[in-house]
C-alpha positions as CSV (number, residue, x, y, z in Angstrom):
1,M,20.7,172.7,21.8
2,R,21.6,175.6,23.7
3,K,25.2,174.9,23.2
4,A,24.8,174.2,19.6
5,F,22.7,177.5,19.5
6,L,25.3,179.5,21.2
7,G,27.9,178.0,19.0
8,L,25.9,179.1,16.0
9,V,25.5,182.7,17.4
10,L,29.3,182.9,18.3
11,T,30.2,181.7,14.7
12,A,27.9,184.3,13.2
13,L,29.5,187.0,15.4
14,A,32.9,186.1,14.4
15,L,32.1,186.1,10.8
16,A,30.5,189.6,11.2
17,V,33.5,190.9,12.9
18,A,35.7,189.7,10.2
19,A,33.6,191.1,7.6
20,T,33.5,194.3,9.3
21,A,37.4,194.4,9.7
22,S,37.7,193.4,6.1
23,A,35.4,196.2,4.9
24,G,37.3,198.6,7.1
25,R,40.5,197.7,5.5
26,S,39.0,198.0,1.8
27,S,37.4,201.4,2.6
28,S,40.7,202.7,4.3
29,A,42.7,202.1,0.9
30,A,40.1,203.8,-1.2
31,I,40.0,207.7,-1.5
32,P,36.5,209.2,-0.3
33,G,34.8,210.3,-3.5
34,C,36.9,208.1,-5.7
35,A,35.2,204.7,-5.9
36,K,37.1,202.7,-8.5
37,S,33.8,202.0,-10.3
38,S,33.4,205.8,-10.7
39,L,36.9,206.6,-12.0
40,N,37.2,207.7,-15.8
41,L,39.4,204.8,-17.1
42,L,40.2,203.5,-20.5
43,K,39.1,200.2,-19.2
44,P,36.7,199.6,-16.4
45,G,38.4,197.9,-13.4
46,Q,41.9,198.3,-14.8
47,L,44.4,201.1,-14.5
48,T,46.6,201.6,-17.7
49,L,49.7,203.4,-17.3
50,G,52.4,204.5,-19.6
51,T,56.0,205.4,-19.8
52,D,58.9,205.5,-22.1
53,N,60.7,202.5,-23.4
54,P,63.5,202.2,-22.4
55,A,62.7,203.3,-18.8
56,F,65.9,204.0,-17.0
57,P,67.1,203.6,-13.3
58,P,66.7,205.0,-10.7
59,W,63.3,205.8,-12.0
60,W,62.6,202.4,-12.9
61,G,64.0,198.9,-12.2
62,G,63.7,195.1,-12.4
63,T,65.0,192.8,-15.0
64,P,63.5,193.7,-18.5
65,K,61.0,191.6,-20.3
66,N,59.7,192.0,-23.9
67,P,58.8,194.4,-25.0
68,W,60.5,196.5,-22.2
69,K,64.2,197.4,-22.5
70,T,66.6,198.3,-19.7
71,S,64.0,197.7,-16.9
72,Y,60.5,196.5,-16.0
73,P,57.7,198.7,-15.1
74,Y,55.6,196.1,-13.6
75,S,58.5,195.4,-11.0
76,G,57.5,198.1,-8.6
77,K,61.3,198.9,-8.3
78,G,62.5,202.5,-9.0
79,Y,61.0,205.6,-8.0
80,E,58.3,206.0,-10.6
81,S,57.3,202.5,-10.7
82,A,56.9,202.7,-6.8
83,V,55.0,205.9,-7.0
84,A,52.6,204.6,-9.6
85,Y,51.8,201.4,-7.6
86,E,51.1,203.4,-4.5
87,I,48.8,205.7,-6.2
88,A,47.2,202.6,-7.7
89,R,46.7,200.9,-4.3
90,R,45.2,204.1,-2.8
91,L,42.6,204.1,-5.5
92,G,41.7,200.6,-4.8
93,F,43.5,198.8,-7.4
94,T,45.6,195.4,-6.8
95,K,48.8,195.1,-8.6
96,S,47.4,192.7,-11.0
97,E,44.9,195.5,-12.2
98,V,47.7,197.7,-13.4
99,Q,48.7,197.4,-16.8
100,W,51.6,199.3,-18.6
101,T,52.0,200.3,-22.1
102,P,55.2,201.9,-23.7
103,V,54.6,205.5,-25.2
104,P,57.5,207.7,-26.6
105,F,58.2,210.5,-24.2
106,L,57.3,213.4,-26.7
107,R,53.8,211.6,-27.6
108,S,53.0,211.8,-23.9
109,F,52.0,215.5,-23.9
110,A,51.4,216.0,-27.6
111,P,47.7,216.5,-28.8
112,G,45.7,213.6,-29.5
113,K,43.8,210.7,-27.9
114,K,45.9,208.9,-25.1
115,P,46.4,205.3,-24.8
116,F,46.9,205.5,-21.0
117,D,45.0,206.7,-18.0
118,F,48.1,208.4,-16.8
119,Y,51.8,208.6,-17.9
120,L,55.0,209.1,-16.1
121,A,58.5,209.5,-17.3
122,Q,60.1,212.5,-15.7
123,V,57.8,214.9,-17.7
124,S,58.1,218.4,-16.3
125,F,55.1,220.7,-16.1
126,K,55.2,223.5,-18.5
127,P,52.3,225.9,-19.0
128,I,52.6,225.4,-22.8
129,R,52.1,221.7,-22.6
130,T,48.8,222.2,-20.6
131,K,47.3,223.2,-23.9
132,A,47.2,219.5,-25.1
133,V,47.3,217.6,-21.9
134,T,46.6,217.8,-18.2
135,F,49.1,217.6,-15.3
136,S,48.8,216.3,-11.8
137,R,50.5,218.0,-8.9
138,S,54.1,217.5,-8.3
139,Y,55.4,214.0,-7.4
140,Y,59.0,215.2,-7.7
141,D,60.7,218.5,-7.4
142,V,63.5,218.4,-9.6
143,N,67.0,220.1,-10.2
144,Q,69.0,219.9,-13.5
145,A,72.6,218.7,-13.5
146,V,75.7,218.7,-15.6
147,V,77.5,215.4,-16.6
148,G,81.0,215.5,-17.9
149,I,84.0,213.4,-18.4
150,K,86.7,212.9,-15.6
151,G,89.9,214.7,-16.2
152,K,88.4,217.2,-18.7
153,P,88.4,220.8,-18.0
154,I,84.5,220.9,-17.5
155,A,85.0,218.5,-14.6
156,K,86.7,221.4,-12.6
157,V,84.0,223.9,-13.0
158,K,82.5,225.2,-9.8
159,T,80.1,227.9,-10.9
160,V,77.2,228.3,-13.5
161,A,79.2,231.1,-15.1
162,G,82.2,228.8,-15.4
163,L,80.1,226.6,-17.8
164,K,79.8,229.2,-20.4
165,P,82.7,228.1,-22.8
166,F,81.5,224.6,-23.1
167,K,79.5,222.8,-25.6
168,F,76.2,220.9,-24.1
169,G,74.0,218.6,-25.2
170,V,70.4,217.9,-24.1
171,P,67.7,215.5,-25.1
172,L,64.8,216.7,-27.3
173,G,61.7,218.2,-25.7
174,T,63.0,218.5,-22.3
175,T,63.4,221.4,-20.0
176,S,67.2,220.8,-20.0
177,Y,67.4,222.8,-23.0
178,D,65.4,225.6,-21.6
179,Y,67.7,225.9,-18.7
180,V,71.1,225.7,-20.9
181,V,69.8,228.5,-23.2
182,K,68.2,230.7,-20.6
183,Y,70.5,230.5,-17.7
184,I,73.8,229.0,-18.7
185,K,74.0,231.0,-21.7
186,P,76.9,229.2,-23.3
187,S,79.3,230.5,-26.0
188,Q,78.1,227.6,-28.4
189,Q,74.5,226.4,-29.3
190,P,73.7,223.3,-27.5
191,K,73.2,220.0,-29.3
192,V,69.7,218.6,-29.3
193,Y,69.4,214.9,-29.3
194,D,66.4,212.7,-30.3
195,T,66.9,210.5,-27.2
196,L,68.9,210.6,-23.8
197,N,70.7,207.5,-25.2
198,D,71.9,209.6,-28.0
199,G,73.2,212.4,-25.8
200,V,74.8,209.9,-23.7
201,T,76.8,208.4,-26.9
202,A,77.8,212.1,-27.8
203,L,79.2,212.6,-24.5
204,K,81.1,209.3,-24.4
205,N,82.4,210.1,-28.1
206,G,83.7,213.6,-27.2
207,Q,81.1,215.3,-29.5
208,I,79.8,217.5,-26.4
209,D,81.7,218.6,-23.2
210,G,78.6,218.1,-21.0
211,L,75.2,216.6,-20.9
212,V,72.3,218.3,-19.0
213,V,69.6,216.1,-17.5
214,D,67.8,215.8,-14.3
215,F,70.0,215.2,-11.4
216,P,68.7,211.7,-10.2
217,S,69.3,210.2,-13.9
218,T,73.0,211.2,-13.5
219,G,73.7,208.2,-11.2
220,Y,72.8,205.6,-14.0
221,I,74.7,207.5,-16.6
222,T,78.0,207.8,-14.6
223,A,77.7,204.4,-13.1
224,V,76.8,202.3,-16.1
225,Q,76.5,204.2,-19.3
226,V,79.5,206.4,-18.9
227,P,81.8,204.8,-16.4
228,N,84.6,207.5,-16.8
229,G,81.5,210.2,-16.4
230,V,81.4,212.5,-13.5
231,V,78.6,214.9,-12.2
232,V,80.0,218.3,-12.6
233,G,77.3,219.6,-10.2
234,R,73.7,220.2,-9.6
235,L,72.3,223.5,-11.3
236,P,70.6,225.9,-8.8
237,T,66.8,226.5,-9.2
238,R,66.0,229.5,-11.6
239,G,62.7,230.9,-12.6
240,G,60.7,228.6,-10.2
241,Q,61.1,225.3,-9.0
242,E,60.8,222.7,-11.6
243,H,58.7,219.6,-11.1
244,F,57.4,216.4,-12.5
245,G,53.8,215.8,-13.0
246,L,51.7,212.7,-14.3
247,V,50.3,213.5,-17.5
248,F,46.6,212.8,-18.5
249,A,44.5,213.3,-21.4
250,K,43.1,216.8,-21.6
251,G,40.4,217.3,-19.1
252,N,40.4,213.8,-17.8
253,P,38.6,213.9,-14.2
254,L,40.7,211.1,-13.0
255,V,43.3,213.7,-12.2
256,T,41.1,214.7,-9.2
257,C,41.4,211.6,-7.5
258,V,45.0,211.2,-8.4
259,N,45.9,214.4,-7.0
260,K,44.1,213.5,-3.8
261,A,46.2,210.2,-3.6
262,L,49.3,212.4,-4.2
263,G,48.4,214.9,-1.6
264,A,47.9,212.4,1.1
265,M,51.4,210.8,0.0
266,T,53.0,214.0,0.5
267,S,51.2,214.7,3.8
268,D,52.1,211.3,5.3
269,G,55.7,211.2,4.2
270,T,55.2,208.4,1.6
271,L,56.9,210.4,-1.2
272,K,59.7,211.3,0.7
273,R,60.2,207.8,1.9
274,L,60.3,206.6,-1.6
275,E,62.6,209.4,-2.6
276,R,65.1,208.4,-0.1
277,R,64.9,204.9,-0.9
278,W,65.2,205.1,-4.8
279,L,66.7,208.4,-5.4
280,A,69.5,208.9,-2.8
281,G,72.7,210.7,-3.8
282,S,74.5,214.0,-3.7
283,A,76.4,216.3,-5.8
284,P,77.9,219.8,-5.3
285,L,75.5,222.6,-6.2
286,L,77.2,225.0,-8.7
287,K,77.1,228.8,-7.4
């Protein structure tokens, strides 16, 4: 009887230790004050995330599945997908509890009801945009860059001043346009395109000399979309450091917990590690 009783006691102790360890792991993944059940979500127990479609590498990766084009946000591949899933994990969500919905870029920060808990698709923080939506803290500090065609005169430019004679294209609603008109000040008015794809096509067809986009996007453009393309150079920071933020419906308190996750990811080096993995690359800085 004593042996049987001792066995029961040891089994109970083992189960208690296992339960304690399991509880420790669960609590360590959650952010204090941000229990999943207390978060302001579209659907309880589910994190609904939005991004543009198509979503391009190196921000996104994976083999596309309907309705997604070019990449697959559910893959966890690419910088933004990886960042999103790491935030989700730190808020206590499993991968199966994350759902993605395609939302056009310009609608993400337009006034109105949002079909997502938060959105990410290289949306730069701008004070004017905060009238309609709420932004998180930075998850990536960005520089703009110029893509041209190999062998063309623009490919030899080494300075910002040297860009003035050329005709540029920029995607609609991006900070690329602001940079061109404020700091490059070209002799010709830049062409504005509804989508990045339209701008890429214009560059390939010789309708513009250079396309201005965020630097990480230049890798996919020159490697896949415009094989004879070349990164003329990165543009220096002017008027304050530009950064990408997650977009929330105006006033959504969820941003507080997400900012805590991003803060921890900055402090423990996670964002830098993901940046090195997915956004590696270099190009000369134009003077």
